[in-house]
C-alpha positions in Angstrom: 29.8 71.0 -106.8 32.9 69.2 -105.5 32.1 65.5 -106.2 34.5 64.4 -103.4 31.9 65.8 -100.9 28.5 64.3 -100.1 25.9 66.2 -102.1 23.3 66.8 -99.3 19.7 68.0 -99.8 18.3 69.7 -96.7 14.5 70.2 -96.6 13.0 72.5 -94.0 9.9 74.5 -93.2 6.9 72.4 -94.2 3.1 72.6 -94.3 2.5 71.6 -90.7 1.9 73.5 -87.5 5.6 72.9 -86.6 6.9 75.0 -89.6 8.6 77.5 -87.4 10.4 74.9 -85.3 11.7 73.3 -88.5 13.1 76.6 -89.7 14.9 77.1 -86.4 16.3 73.6 -86.6 17.6 74.1 -90.1 19.3 77.4 -89.0 21.1 75.7 -86.2 22.0 72.7 -88.4 23.5 74.9 -91.1 25.8 76.6 -88.6 27.1 73.2 -87.5 27.4 71.4 -90.9 31.0 70.8 -91.9 31.5 72.6 -95.3 34.6 70.4 -96.1 32.4 67.3 -96.1 29.2 68.4 -97.7 28.0 70.4 -100.7 24.6 71.4 -99.4 21.4 72.3 -101.3 18.8 74.0 -99.1 15.1 73.8 -100.0 12.5 75.8 -98.1 9.1 74.0 -98.0 6.5 76.7 -97.6 3.3 76.5 -95.5 1.6 76.2 -98.9 3.7 73.0 -99.6 5.6 74.6 -102.5 9.4 73.9 -102.6 11.7 76.8 -103.2 15.6 76.7 -103.2 17.4 79.0 -100.8 21.1 79.9 -100.3 20.7 79.0 -96.6 17.9 78.8 -93.9 18.8 82.4 -93.0 18.0 83.7 -96.5 14.7 84.3 -98.4 13.7 81.7 -101.1 14.7 82.6 -104.6 11.8 84.4 -106.3 10.3 82.7 -109.3 12.4 79.5 -108.7 10.8 76.2 -107.7 12.0 72.7 -107.0 10.9 69.1 -107.0 12.6 65.7 -106.8 13.4 63.8 -110.0 11.7 60.4 -110.2 14.5 59.1 -112.4 16.2 56.7 -110.0 19.2 56.4 -112.4 19.8 60.1 -112.1 18.9 61.0 -108.5 18.5 64.7 -108.0 16.6 67.8 -107.4 14.9 69.5 -110.3 15.2 73.3 -110.1 12.8 75.2 -112.3 13.2 78.9 -113.2 11.3 80.6 -116.0 11.0 78.2 -118.9 14.1 76.1 -118.1 15.2 73.6 -115.5 18.3 72.0 -114.1 18.9 68.7 -112.3 21.2 69.0 -109.3 22.6 65.6 -108.3 21.9 64.5 -104.7 23.6 61.8 -102.7 21.5 62.0 -99.5 18.7 64.0 -98.0 18.1 65.4 -94.5 14.3 65.9 -94.3 14.3 68.3 -91.3 10.6 68.5 -91.4 8.6 68.1 -88.2 5.0 67.0 -87.8 2.5 66.4 -90.6 4.0 65.7 -94.0 7.5 65.5 -92.4 7.3 62.7 -89.8 4.2 60.8 -91.0 5.8 58.9 -93.9 4.8 61.4 -96.6 8.2 62.9 -97.4 9.8 59.5 -96.8 7.6 58.1 -99.5 8.6 60.9 -101.9 12.3 60.2 -101.2 11.9 56.5 -101.5 10.2 57.0 -104.9 13.2 59.2 -106.0 15.7 56.6 -104.8 17.5 59.1 -102.6 18.9 57.9 -99.2 17.7 60.0 -96.4 18.2 60.5 -92.7 15.7 59.1 -90.3 12.9 56.5 -90.1 11.3 54.9 -93.1 7.7 55.2 -94.3 6.1 52.5 -92.0 8.0 53.5 -88.9 7.3 57.2 -89.5 3.6 56.6 -89.9 3.4 54.3 -86.9 5.2 56.8 -84.6 3.2 59.8 -85.8 -0.1 58.0 -84.8 0.0 57.7 -81.0 -2.7 55.1 -81.0 -0.9 52.8 -83.4 2.4 53.4 -81.5 0.7 52.2 -78.3 -0.7 49.1 -80.0 2.7 48.0 -81.4 4.9 48.6 -78.4 2.3 47.0 -76.1 2.9 43.8 -78.0 6.6 44.1 -77.0 5.8 44.2 -73.4 6.2 48.0 -72.9 3.7 49.7 -70.7 1.5 52.5 -72.2 -1.0 54.8 -70.6 -4.7 53.8 -70.3 -6.3 55.4 -73.3 -9.1 55.3 -75.9 -9.8 56.8 -79.3 -12.9 58.9 -79.7 -14.8 60.7 -82.5 -16.5 64.1 -82.5 -19.9 62.3 -82.3 -19.0 60.1 -79.3 -17.3 62.1 -76.6 -17.1 59.7 -73.7 -14.3 58.7 -71.4 -15.2 55.0 -71.5 -14.3 54.5 -67.9 -11.0 56.4 -68.0 -10.3 58.4 -64.8 -9.6 62.1 -64.6 -7.3 63.9 -65.1 -7.1 63.1 -68.8 -5.0 64.4 -71.6 -6.9 65.1 -74.8 -4.6 64.8 -77.8 -4.8 64.9 -81.6 -3.6 61.3 -82.4 -1.4 62.5 -85.2 0.2 65.8 -84.2 3.4 66.9 -82.5 4.9 69.4 -80.1 1.8 69.5 -77.9 -0.3 71.4 -80.6 -4.0 70.8 -79.8 -3.2 69.0 -76.5 -5.2 69.8 -73.3 -5.2 68.5 -69.8 -8.7 68.0 -68.5 -9.6 67.6 -64.8 -13.4 67.4 -65.1 -16.1 66.3 -67.5 -17.4 69.9 -68.0 -14.2 70.7 -69.9 -14.0 67.6 -72.1 -16.0 68.6 -75.1 -14.2 71.9 -75.6 -10.8 70.1 -75.3 -11.9 67.6 -77.9 -13.0 70.4 -80.3 -9.5 72.0 -79.9 -7.8 68.7 -80.7 -10.0 68.2 -83.8 -8.6 71.3 -85.3 -5.4 69.4 -85.8 -6.6 65.9 -86.5 -9.9 64.0 -87.0 -8.6 61.2 -84.7 -8.5 62.1 -81.0 -6.9 60.3 -78.2 -8.0 60.4 -74.5 -5.3 59.3 -72.2 -5.1 58.9 -68.4 -2.5 61.1 -66.8 0.5 59.0 -65.6 1.9 59.8 -62.2 5.6 60.0 -62.4 8.7 61.8 -63.8 8.8 62.8 -67.4 12.1 61.5 -69.0 13.4 61.2 -72.5 16.0 59.2 -74.3 17.8 60.1 -77.5 18.4 57.0 -79.7 20.6 56.8 -82.7 21.5 53.9 -85.0 20.3 51.2 -87.3 19.2 47.7 -86.4 20.9 46.2 -83.4 23.7 48.8 -83.4 22.1 51.5 -81.2 23.6 54.2 -79.0 21.8 56.6 -76.7 22.4 60.0 -75.2 22.1 60.8 -71.5 18.5 60.7 -70.3 16.8 64.1 -69.6 14.1 64.9 -67.1 11.4 67.6 -67.5 10.3 69.4 -64.3 7.0 71.3 -64.5 5.8 74.2 -62.4 2.3 73.6 -63.8 0.4 72.6 -66.9 2.4 70.4 -69.4 5.5 70.7 -71.6 4.8 72.9 -74.6 8.0 74.8 -75.2 7.6 75.0 -79.0 4.4 77.0 -78.6 6.1 79.6 -76.3 7.0 83.1 -77.4 10.7 83.0 -76.4 11.8 79.4 -76.0 15.5 80.3 -76.6 15.4 82.1 -73.3 14.0 79.1 -71.4 10.6 77.5 -71.0 7.8 79.4 -69.2 6.7 76.4 -67.0 9.5 73.8 -67.4 13.1 73.0 -66.6 15.0 70.4 -68.4 17.8 68.6 -66.5 20.3 66.4 -68.3 21.5 63.9 -67.1 18.3 63.1 -65.4 18.8 62.8 -61.6 17.3 59.3 -61.3 18.8 56.1 -59.8 21.1 54.0 -62.0 18.7 51.0 -62.0 15.9 53.3 -63.4 18.3 54.8 -65.9 19.3 51.4 -67.2 15.6 50.3 -67.4 14.6 53.5 -69.3 17.5 53.1 -71.8 16.6 49.5 -72.5 12.9 50.3 -72.8 13.7 53.1 -75.3 15.8 50.7 -77.4 13.0 48.1 -77.3 10.5 50.8 -78.5 12.8 51.9 -81.2 13.2 48.4 -82.6 9.6 47.4 -82.2 8.4 50.3 -84.3 11.1 49.7 -87.0 12.9 53.0 -86.4 16.2 53.7 -88.0 18.6 56.7 -87.8 17.2 58.6 -84.9 14.3 59.1 -82.6 13.6 60.6 -79.2 11.6 58.2 -76.9 9.7 60.0 -74.2 8.6 58.1 -71.1 7.3 58.3 -67.6 9.2 56.9 -64.6 6.5 56.0 -62.0 7.0 56.1 -58.2 7.3 52.3 -58.1 10.1 52.2 -60.6 8.1 51.3 -63.8 8.6 52.8 -67.2 5.5 53.9 -69.2 5.8 55.1 -72.8 4.7 58.6 -73.6 5.5 59.1 -77.3 8.1 58.7 -80.0 9.4 61.6 -82.0 11.1 60.5 -85.3 12.6 63.9 -86.3 13.4 65.7 -83.0 14.2 69.4 -83.1 17.8 70.6 -83.7 17.2 74.1 -82.3 19.5 75.7 -79.7 17.0 74.6 -77.0 16.0 71.2 -78.3 16.3 68.1 -76.1 17.9 65.5 -78.5 21.1 67.5 -79.2 21.5 68.3 -75.5 21.1 64.6 -74.5 23.7 63.6 -77.1 26.1 66.4 -76.1 25.9 65.2 -72.5 27.0 61.8 -73.7 30.0 63.3 -75.5 28.6 63.8 -79.0 28.5 67.4 -80.3 25.9 68.4 -82.8 28.5 68.3 -85.5 29.2 64.7 -84.6 25.5 63.8 -84.5 25.0 65.3 -87.9 27.9 63.4 -89.4 26.8 60.1 -87.9 23.2 60.5 -89.0 24.2 61.2 -92.6 26.6 58.2 -92.5 23.7 56.0 -91.2 21.6 57.1 -94.1 24.3 56.3 -96.6 25.2 53.0 -94.8 21.7 51.8 -95.6 22.5 52.2 -99.3 26.0 50.5 -99.0 27.8 53.9 -99.3 30.2 55.5 -96.9 31.3 59.0 -96.1 
């Protein structure tokens, strides 16, 4: 490897329901990564959790070859095992492009922390908080940010507790609308809870919020934050679930995404400042997409926070940043620089 370049480890795939989205993100990422700045090692994380090196996200994993991170912090790197021998490949930074469980919940962040490798995105605590919607609501409420009326239920106590229909039934710790249902009457509640329990043993009931669905792409560390243009999701019915659709590259089946969001300037400013407040309150760093509702009376209500948004051709985060003047190439460079900045390094 050329030591004048950043030796970048890219992890993709993963053992969550968002495996396919991660692979698509990595493929788009690999096409936009500047080869003059990075020597890149790609590692495919299978649905079985096993790490296998690949030449690129477009190629098959090497047969009989496996990988793991070294825990020797004085020799940060990736251990590649083949047959009876192994090789340690030095790594300067990692981009854990893993969505959902084991990718955004603090697990991979803990592995990287133990290995001493700087990485793109939120740390352990922020990742765990943002992955759990109930904990997210608890923390941001303390910062004065409005959240939907909600309650946590178990399989043995399916009751709305006074919440009004329509309700959203959600796995508390899942992403991309997997296991989510919209329920308009009590007769459908138990079946929707069972569907959510397939993804998590902690289920959230949440009152539907009347208003526009908007999102804000946030990037930075500490007080130095920038944002992309807000986007707005328009629905013809149901709810936004593009990552579960058969041909998302050709457009959503029930949604249109408009960027910049056609909302008044005063609402735009409030949404951006709310997104920054949420980002800081949860201890985020690097990047996150903050999804919100804009109510008819001009209030902002938090929906959720995604700490590793998609980088696919149809993903919202890159589109919001592009509309603000930052290409995906620029976004990638800045995110890696932010990861190294935390370690006192520079590109």
